[in-house]
N, C-alpha and C positions, 0 to 999 in steps of 0.2 A: 526716635531715640533708641539707643542700643540697649541690650539686656543688662549691661554693666552700669547703666545710668549715665553713660557718656553722652554729651550733646553732640549730635551729628549734623553734617551739612553736605549739600550737593551743589555744584556750580555748573551753570550752563552758559557758555560763551557763544553768543549768537551773531552770525554775520557771514555772508558769502565771501567777503573779503578775507576772512580768517582761513576758510577752507581752500581758497584759491592761492593762499600764500602771499597775498598783496600786503596784508597787515599781520604783524606778529602779535599773538595773544600774550600780553604781559599782565593783563588784569587777573587771570586765574592764579598766577604765581603770587601776586600781591595779596589776593583774597585768601589764599591758602595760608600765607604767613599770618595774616590778621586773625583768621578764625582759630588757627593753632594757638596763637598768643592769648586768645580768650579761653583756652582750655577745651576747645571743640575739636572734633575729628572730621576732616573732609573725607567722605567715603567714596565719592565719585566726582569726576569733572568731565564735561563733554564739550565738543565743538559742534555746533549745529547750524544749518543753513537758515536763511531768511524765508522759511516756508512754514506758515502757521500750523498746518496740519501735522508736520513733523515735530515741531516744537511742542504743540499741544499734547501729542501722544507721549513724548518723553516726559513731560511734566506730569501727566496722569500716572505713568509708571513710577516716577519719583514719589508721588503722593502715596502710592500703595506701599512704598517702603517706609513711610512715616519718619523721615528725618525731621529734626527740629527746625532746620533752616534750609531753604532752597533760594539760591541767588542766581538771577539771570543778569547778563551784561549785554548791552547793545540793543538796537532796534526800538528806541524810544523817541526818535527824532521826527521831523515833519515830513519826510519824503515817503514815497509810495512803498519802498522796500523796508520801512521801519514798522514791523508787524508783531513785535513781541507781546504787546498788550492785547492784541487780537487773539494771539495764541493762548495767553494766560486766561482770557475770558472763556475761550472754548474749553480749555482743560477743566475749568471750574464750573462750567455751565452757567456763566453769568453774563448779563448784557453789558456792553460798553456804554457809558453815559458821560456827558460833560460834567466834570467835577468842579464845583465852585472854588475850592481851595487851590486845586491845580491850575485853574484858569487865572486865578489871582497871581500865582507864581509866574506863569508864562507872561502875563501882562506886565508885571513889575520888571521882569528881566529885560523884555524888549524895550520898555521905557528907559531903563538904565543904559542899555546898549545904544539906544538912539541918542541919549544925552552925552554919551562918550564918543559919538560920531562913528560908531562901529556898524550900524545898520542905517538904511535910508529912511525908515519909517517905523514908528512904534505900533502901527495898526495891527489889530488881531485878525490876520488873514485866516482863511480856511485851513491852510497848511499849519499855521501856528496853533489854531484852536485844536487841531488833531492831537497835539501833545497833552491836552487836558481831558481827553476822553479815556477814562479809567474803568476797569471792571467795577461793577456795583459793590459798594462796601469797602473800597480801597481807601487807604490813607495816602495823601500826597506828601512827599518828602522834599523839602526845599533844596533847590540847586542854586548855589550862589556863584557858580562859575559859568555854566552854560544856560540853556533855556528849557530843557526837558526835565520836569520833576521826576524824582524817583518815586517808586510806588511800593507800598507795603500792604499785604493782604494776610490776615489770619484765617487759615483754612477752617471752615466750619466742620466740626466733628472729627478733627484731626489735630495732632500736636504741632503741625507744621506752620511756619510763617514763610510766606513767599515774598521775596524782595526783588524788584526789578530796578536795575541801575543802568545809567547811560554807559555806552562803550568808550567814550572819550575818557582816558585815564584821569585827567585832572578833575573832571566832573564826578566820576565815581569816587575818587579819594575824598572830595569835599563832602559828599552826601554821607559816606561811610563814617567819616571822622566827626561829623557834626549832627545833622538831622537824625541819623540812624542810631546814634549812641544810646539813647534811653531804651530803645527797643532791643538792642544787642545785650544790654545789661539784664533786661527781663528774660531773654532767651538763655544766656550763658551764666547769669549770676556773677559771682566773684571768682570765676575759674582762673587758674594760674598755670602758666606754662614756663618751663625752664629747660635750657639745653646747655651742655658743656661739650667742648670738642678738644681732642688731643691730636697733635701731629706726631705720628710715630715714624721713627727712623728705620723704615724697612721698605724695600721695593717689591716685596712679594706678598700680596694680600692673603694668599693661601696659608702663609705661615701664621697669620693671626686667627684664621677661621676656627681652630679647635678651642683656643682661649676664649674667643668671643661667644662661642656656642655655650661653653660652660658658664660664662658670666650671665648670659641671657637666662639660662635655666635657674640660676641662683637669684636673679633679680627680674622676675617675669613682668613686673609692672613698669619696667624701664624699657623704652625703645632704644635699641642699640644698632647702629649702622656704620659700616666701614665703606670707604670709597677712595680710590686712588686720586692723587692730585699732583700735578706737576709744579715744581718750584724751580727757582733759578739754579739750584744746586742738584736738581734731579727729582725723580719720582719719590713721593712719600705717601703714607696712608693716613687719611683723616678718619678718626673714630669719634662719632657723635653719640652721646647719651642724652635722651630727652624724656620728659615726663610731664603730664598735666594732672591737675587735681587741686586739693586743698593745699595752700601755700606751705605751711610748716611741714606737712607730710612729704611734699614734693622735694623741698630743700633737704630734708633729712635723708630721704631714700636715695636721692641722686648723689649726695655727698658720699654715702656709704658705697654705692656702686662705683663711683669714680675712684675712691680711695683703693678699693680692691683691684680695679683695673690697673692703676699705677703700680701697685705692688707686684702684680703678675707680670707686667711689662718689664719692670726692673729685674725681677727674677730671671726673665728670659734674656736679659742683656739687650733690651730694645729701648733706647732713649726716646723719651716722649716729652713734648712741650705743650702745655695747655694754652689754647688761644684765648685772648681777652673776650669777655662776654660782649655780645652785640648790643 
């Protein structure tokens, strides 16, 4: 947790296929949006190989930084290269044990898949039971799309919660939006995030730089970012103002900063159009 009281997070996307460029990591982007939407701050995001010693060392370093949430994606499946839980157990110096709740999830999912004709047998093979071996003290998170349970661990003696999610996006989304929600509310509380974006009719970002620098100094609690964007009629500049915190304070502060920005742009003769809220 940061000194300002912000809830912080780190993300570890795990898989050799990501580092080889075989698969594009879209999960990190999705998680950044969700964590930001809860009022949290993602401080770091990493791509790591399927090597338990590497992942374990990076997890240890993360725990020393004491973020409120660490999320890993990938490496929970039944194959030999799925080693994320082994790495988590190493990092926390915990044994891997067959977890009754996780085993029940795996068993139920294979039975459902068998009844749907998607697998040849519902039997709990050794490879399937592997997905139910969790670090001691972990909580299994139901996966209603795939077969590998998500995993949650509250780190003893630290403010950090470690969450391990599957790498398949549809499975990650399901666990995040359902089984994980009560735990996210515990971590982030009733945090609120809001962003507003203007499209400014100017093709030179440097022309905006002094104006935005002054605005940032006047509204230090607001994150202000400009970026060029191509449209059908040519290049324009997007200016985004964003803030997280208590809802009424966020809405009031952001409205004030946005109003001042619009006034300054008008005074400079720069037309601007506000984009609809997402």
